[in-house]
N, C-alpha and C positions, 0 to 999 in steps of 0.2 A: 502493499500499501504505500502511495507518493499521498504524500504531504508539503506542503507551503508552510514555512513556518515565520512567520510575523515579525517585524524587528523589536518590537515590543517582550517578544517571549523569549529572547535571544537577553536582551538586555536584562529581563527578572530574576534571571541565571547568571549571568558575567558581573553583577552589580548587587548582586545578592537581595534584591527586591522583596521585601516583603509585603503585605500576606502570599503572595505570588512565584517565592521561590520555588516552594517543594514542589509544586502542580506540572511546573516549568521545567525543574528539572527532571523530572520523568520523562518529556519529552525529548530530553537529550539522550538517558538512558534507553529509549526503544529505537531510536536511530543507531547508538552505539551497540548494541544487543544485534539490531536488522530486521526487527521487528517492524517498522517502518521504512522508507526512503526519505528522511530528510531534505528539503531542497529549501535554499536561502536564493531572494534573489539579488543580485550581482551590488546591487544599490542597499540592501541591509549590510553587509558588509562597510562601504563605506561609510554608511550612519553611523554603525558600531564602531570600527575604529576610531571617528571622530570624537564619538562620547567617550570613551574607554580613554581614549589620551585625555580627553577633559578633566576626567576622573583619577585619573594615576600621575604619577610624576615620573616613571619608568617608562620609557619608548621600548627597551630592550621586553621588557614582560608585556606590552601591546602585542609586540608582534610576534612573541611569541604563544597568547593568548588566541591570534587571530591565526594563526598555522594550525594551531589545534582544533577550530572552526570548520576549515576549510577542508582539514583530513577527515571531519564526525562530519560534515555535512556536503550534497553538491549543490557548488555555486552554478546558479544556474546566470545565462548573460542577458543581459540588456541590451538590447542595439536598436537604430534606426526606426526598425519596425513597430517594435516593442514602443518605444517613444512614443509615432504616431499614433497608435490607435489606443495607449492612454492617455493621450492628451484626447483626440476625439468621444472620450466616455463622458467626458466633463468634470468629474467625481469632484468633490469639495477638496478632498485629499488626494493632490497627483500620487504621492510616492506610494499612498494605499493601490490605484489606478493601476501605476505597475508594477505592483507587484502582485494585484490578479491578473492583468496580461499577460504578466510570468506566469503564472500559477494554470493559466488555461494554455500558453505556448509548451509548456512540459505536462501536459495531463494529470495535474494530479487530482488527487481524491478528495481532499480537504485543505484545508486552512484553516491554521490554528492559528487563530488569535486573541488577548483581550481584549480589543476592540472588536466586535463584531457586528457595532452599528456602522462604524466604517465600511462592511464591506456588503451595504442591506440589495446593493445593485446583482450581486455576486450570484453566478449561477453553477458555482461552485458551493457547496455544505461548508460552511463556517463555524469553528466551533473554540470552545476554550480551553486550555491547556486542563481545565476541571471536568468540561464536559467530555473531552476527546480522551482523560482516562476513563469514565463510567462508560461511556460507550464502547470504549476497549474488552471491558471488563464482561458487560453487557453480551455484546458480540461470541466472546467466548465462551462464557456461558450457556448460551443457545445453544454453540456446536459443540460441548460436551453433553449436551442432554438430549 
């Protein structure tokens, strides 16, 4: 199962933002175990780098974190066609539009975000990390019965 992971979920883990850290970290664990294939839009990488750089004093640490992030998740390209399609959507939040189009281009099954309302026009199901974890547990339970 392929999921696009929104920037806010990544930041929840890297900045240990409570009360979201625990469930967002489970998304990282699911990707690490191969239970899901996590996709990040390339724009998320640049945004995460920028915010981590502001939060930490050590650029070497930031690059090490980014290396680990790139190893854990597939970074999907954002190209001219992605931008043109996102612009045509005229969403309130352009970054979310770019992430949505990236999700479409990569045929993801779900978008994992804490801001589901930002993806209200999405034809791809969106869930919070908490709801996604509950969905997976329910799905596993149904398959075992």
